N, C-alpha and C positions, 0 to 999 in steps of 0.2 A: 295524687292531686296536689298542685302547687298553689300557694297563696297568689292572689292577684297582686300585681305591682302597685306600690304606693303612687298616689297621684303626685304631680309635680306643679307647684305654683311658680309661674314665671313673672318675676318682678322687673319693672322699670323704676329708675330712681332719678329724680330731678331735684336740684338744690344739693350741692355737694359739701356742704359745711361740716362742722363737728357732729351735729345729731345725726346726719345722714351716714357719716363715717361709723358711728356706733351702731346704727341699725344694720348697715350692710355687713359690718364685721360680725354682728351676732348671728345673722341668718346663714352666714357661710362658714363661721368658724366654731360657734358654740355647738354643743351636743344637740342634735336635732331629736325631736320627740320620737319616742318608740311607739306611740300610739298608731295603729294601722289606719285609723280614720283621719289622722292629721297629715296633710300633705308635706312633702319636702319642698325645699326652696332652691331657687336658681335665680341669679341676677342675669337677665337677658339684655338689658338696655340701660345705658347711662347717659344722661343729658345735661349739658352745662351751656354756658355762653360761648364756649370755644371747645374745639376738639382736644386742644392741649390740656385744658382743665379737666375734662372727662377722662383722658388718658392718665393723667397724674392721680386722679382718684382711684382708678382701677389698679394702677400700679401699687399704691399704698395699701389697698384692701387685700389684694392677692399676693403681696410680697411673702415669699416662703411657703405658699401653698403649693401642694403637689400638682393640682390641676390649674391651667391658666384660665384666664377670663376668655370666654368663647362667644360673648354676646356682641352687641353693637354699640358704638360710641356716636353720640350726636352732638353737634355744635349749637343746637337750639332746642328749646322745649317743644316747639312746633313740630320739628322733625320727630323727636321722640314719640310724641303722643300718636303719630301716624303709623307707628310700627305695629304690624298685625300680630306679632308674636308675643305681645305683652298680655298677661292676665290682669295685672293690677299695678297702679303706679303709687309709689311712695313719694310724698311731698315733704321735703325737708328745707323749704326756703324760709326767709324771715317772715315774721308775723304778718307784716302788711301785704305780703304777696299770697298768703294762703287763699283768699277768695279768688283772685284772678287765675291763679295757677290750678286751683281745684276746677273752675269752670272751664278752663281750656282742656283739661283732661276729660271731664264729663261730656263736654260737647263733642269730643272725638269719640265718645263711646266707650271710654275707659273707667274701670272701677278705681276707687281712690281710698288710699289711707293717708290722711293729712295730719301733719304734726300739730300738737297743741300749741298754742290755743287754736281751736277749730277756726276762728275768724276774729278779727279785732273788735267787732261789735255784732249786735243781734241782727241788724239789717242785712249785713253780708251773710251771716250764718243762715238766716232764713232763706236767702236766695240760693245759697249752695244746696240746701236740703231740698228746696222745691225743684231744681234742675235735676237733681239725682232721682227724685221720686218720679218726675215726669218722663225720664229717659229709662227708668227701670234699672238703675245702676246701684252698685254697692258703694256706701260712703261711710267712713268711720273716722272719728278723731283718734289720734294715737295716744290714748290714755294708757300707756303701757303698763303703769302701776296696777291697773285693775286686773291684769292677767298673771301677776306674780303669785307664788304660793302663799304669801301672807294675805292677799286679798281673797284668794280662794278659801283660806281657813277662816277669815272673818265672816264671809258670807254663810259658811257652813254653820259657824257657832251662832250667828244671828238667826239663822232659819230654825235653829233649835230652841231659840227663845231663852238662852241661858241669862241674858241681862234683865229679863222682865220687860218693863216699859223703859225705853230709852228716854232720858230726860234732858240730857245735855251732851253735846260733843265738842271738844276742843281740838283744834288742829292749827298749827303755826308753821311757817317756814321763813326763816330770815337768814340771809347770807349777804355780807358786804360786797358792794361793787365799787367801793371808792377807797380801798386800801392803797397805801403808798409803800414803796420799798418792796420788802418781801412779800410773796403771795400768802397772806395769812390763812386764807380759806383753804388753799391746797395743802398747807402744812397741817391745819386742823383735821382735815378729812384724812390725811395720810396716816395720822396717829390713830385714827379710828378704823383703819383699813376700809374706808367707804368709798364708793365711786363718786367722782366729781361730775356733777350734772352739766356744767358748762364752765368754759374758762372765765376766771374772774380778772378783770383788768388791774394792772398795778397802779395806775395813776389817774384814775377817774376820767378817762378820755371821753369828752362829751359826744364824740361820733360813735362810741361803742353802743352796740344794740341795747344794752341795759339802760343806757342814759339818754338815748337819742329819741325824741319824740317823733321824728319822722319815720322811725322804725317801730313805733308802738312800744317804746321802751318803758321802763319802770318795773316796779315789784310785781304788780297784780297779774299781768298777763304772762309773765315769764316764770315767776315762783308761785304766785298765789293760786294758779290753777291746780296745783297739787293738793293743798289743803282743802280748796273748794270742792274738787272732785271726790274727796273722801267724805265731806259733809253730804254731798249729794248722793253718793254710793250708799251711805248709811241710812239717811233720813228721807231721801227722795221717794223710794217706794212706799214708806209709811205715810207719806204726805200726799198720796194720790197723784203724784207727778205734777203737783201744783207748784207755782213759784213761791218761794219763801218770801216773807216780808223782810226788807233790808234796812238796816240802820247802820251807817258807815261814816268813818272819818279818815281823811287823808292828810298827811304832811308831805308837802312837795319837796323833792330833792333840790337843794339850794343851787346846784350847778345848772340844771336844765329844766326844771319844773315838772319833771315826770313824777309819778308817785314814788316817794322814797320810803315811806311808811304808811301801810294801809291796815286799818282794823274794821271788822264788821261784826254785827250780830245778826244772825239770821234766825227768824222765828218760822219754824215749820208748824203752821197753825193746825192742819189736819193731824199731825203726828204729836201735837202737844209737846213739842220739844224745842229747845234752844240750841243754837250752834255759835260758836265764836271762833274767828280766826284772825291772825295777824301775819302780814307779810312784809319783809323789808329788804331793801338792797343797801342799807346803811349800817347794820350791825348783825352780830350773831345772836340767834336765839333758839328757842326749842324747835325741835323738828319731829316731834312725836304726835300721836294721835291718841286721845282718851275719850273713851265712851262711858258715860255714867249712867247706869240703870238702876231700877228699883231693887234688883236682885244681885247687883255686883258691878265691877268695874273691868273694862277691857282696855288694855293698852297695846298699841301698834308701835313697836319699837324700832329704832334705827331711823335713818332719814326718811321721811314719809313718802319720798318719790321711789324709795327702793328698800322698804322694811324687810328684815330677815327674821323677826320673832314676834310672836303675839302672846301676851300674858293676861290671864283671866283670874281675877280675885273675886271669890264668891262672898256672899253675905252682904248685910245692910249697913255694917259698922266698920267695914274693911277689915274684918277680923277673921275671914273665912279662909279656906285652902287656896293656894295659889297654884295654878297650872301654867306651865310654860310650853309653848308649841314653837319648835324649831321650824322656821320657814326659809331656810337658807337655799341657795341655788347656785348653779355654775354659770360663768359667763356674765355679761352685763345685763341680761334679762330681757332685752328687746325682742328675742326670739318669740316670747310667749304671745305678744300681740300680734306678731306675723302669723303665728300659728292660727290664732282665731280668725284673722282676716282671710287667710287661705281657705280655711274650712268653710267660711261663708261664701266666699267667691265661687269656689269649685263645687260647693253644694247648693248653689242657686239661691242663697239668702241674700237679701238686699241690706240687712244691718245686723250688727251684733246685738244680742239681747243684753249684753253687760255694758254696752257703750252705745246706746241708741241715738239717732241723729237728733231727734227732738230734745234729748237730754242736753246735748251739746248746744243747741239753740237756747235752751233755758238757762244754761250757765253763762252764755254770752249776755243774756238779759240781765242775769244777776250782776255781772262785771260792769255792764253799762250803768245800772242803777247805782253801784258803788262809786263809779267815776262821776256820775252825775251829782251825787251828794258831796263828793270831794272836789268837784270843779276841775277835773282833768280831762281836757279835750286834745285829741291829736290834731296835728296841722291839716291832715287830709279830710277831716270830718267837717261838714257844714254846721253840725251841732253834735254834742256828745251822743254817740250811738248811731249817728247817721253819716255815711261816707258821701263824699262829693260824687254825684253821678258821673 
């Protein structure tokens, strides 16, 4: 008797920038899961604004690979979503396009994995969620960090109750987007042998997505989603999935007025816990996550978008035994979220229990509240949190 063949998840990709390059590279080059319940991955369709751009993307991804790309190339997103051979579409377009591109895919009957942030505000997020639910389609925000070995280990430890009652969580992520001359961010990360999450401009170009308000630029949506998702991952379940109370302050970037430095205190009232985070595109800062509990401290080390170790210190006076958990992995790590999406889609589930759609809507509401208190409105909004119809 032979084992039944592994299922195959067929991906379409739209938006062919840096994040899509990393995603596509991971699912075809990184070691695929040996779990027989996890499907294998294949890219069967690539769409861009022109066939030339789609071909260039494929040439780069498949360079040096023994197997050539055998899927379809499309010169428009509309043509791609009509392809009947696609199981799920990955959307890696800029922030302000996530809403419209997701709705295009959903209305064509396609399941969707959309890059973070899920949407630029809660109004858009709620519409995306409603359309997916109404059409019985899978929808997930690409919170790839949630599926890394470190996040799996953190969830395991929390479920065991090793911290006692969690009283405070701290998570920051600050990376400058206004350096001049040499790319200091890239040198800093290279010294630590850490992945670079996105290119950092040399000369504070106001048109760059980090700084451009028309592209929903600023620290919060681009970097802040990482610490925020950790706070929600840790405290959300303890809070009955209710919105935390938010107190926030923003210092606007002097060049374009996007949020340059953003700090917030979140009160998870049902959990009886506080959480704090700061995010900035103006300076380097901490990138760890620290959980303080009544029975110990848990530290998630490394950049919090891609941590590789977790350290638990037991005791109430920081004098207990320290346990270090190695959570390293091969590749850039985006395969893990692809595995989860594929399991859900081919298994008939409409959302991942680790990144539920309404949690993404909740985080969009939190970010709306932070921007509202800080006075940051995008040009395409009629008011903070509401997009022009």
